[in-house]
N, C-alpha and C positions, 0 to 999 in steps of 0.2 A: 667823407662818410666812411664809417667802419662797417665792413660786411664780413660775416662768417658763414660759409656754406654749411649746409646740413649733412649729416651722416658721412658717406664716402665721396662727397663731391669736392671738387677743386675749383678755384677761381684763377683763371690763367689770362695773362696779358700776352698777346702775340708779339713776337720779336719782328721788327721790320726787316724786310729783305733788302739786300744791297742794290743800289741803282745800276751799277756796272758789273757785269759778269766777267769771267775770265775771257780774255780775247778783246776786251774793250767794247763790247756791244752794250748799248744802252737800251733798256726795255721800257717802253711807255707804260704809264699807270693802267691803261685800259687792257693791256695784254698780260699783266702780272697776275699770278695766282696768289691766293692768300697763303702766307707762310704756315707751315705745319710745325713750327718750333715756337715755344713760348716759355715764359717765366711764371712760376706759380706764385700768386700773390697771397692767397689764403687757402686754408684747408679746413675740412670739417673734422669732427671728433672721431670719426671712424664708423664702420658698419657694425650693426648689432646682429649677433648670430642667433640661431633659433633657441639656444639655451639662455639667451639674454646677456651674454658676455660681449663686451665691446672689442672689436678687432681693429687695432691701430693701423694707420695708413703707412705705406712705404715712402710716399712722396711727402715732402715738407715744404713750407713756404721758402722761397728763394731758389728752389731747384729749377734748372733749365730742362725742359722735356720735349720729346717728340710725340705728336698725337696724330690720329687719323684725319684724313682730309675733311670728312663730314662730321667730326666729333663735336659734341657739346652744343650748347645753346648760346647764341650771342645776346649780350646785354650791354646797355650803355649806362654808365654811372659817372656823374661829374664830368661830362663831355669826353670820356674815355671809353673805348670799347673793350669788353672782356668776354671770355668764354667761361661758362660754367659747365663742367663735365664730370662724369664719374671717374674714379681712379682706374677702372677697368679699360677706359678709353686711351689711357696713356700707353704708348708703345715702348718708350725708353726714357731713362734719365741720363742727360748728358753730363759727363764729368770733365 
């Protein structure tokens, strides 16, 4: 299924957290927090200003990003979970 978010929204796939942390401690699934790092799958066309001009997004598809803990809305498409969030919820782009 092909999806394109509207306006200044992004579709993000969470990156899985590693099972073993430094020091060799294995964390069970029930104790894990959801990762705050993801890969941008799709982006919208940009926000429209009050003058009617389209403002391009700084984030593009394929970027790895950091986002806030409670950012976005969770959606499930084709048995995969994604987040749809606004560009302003992105804290940083990882390079």
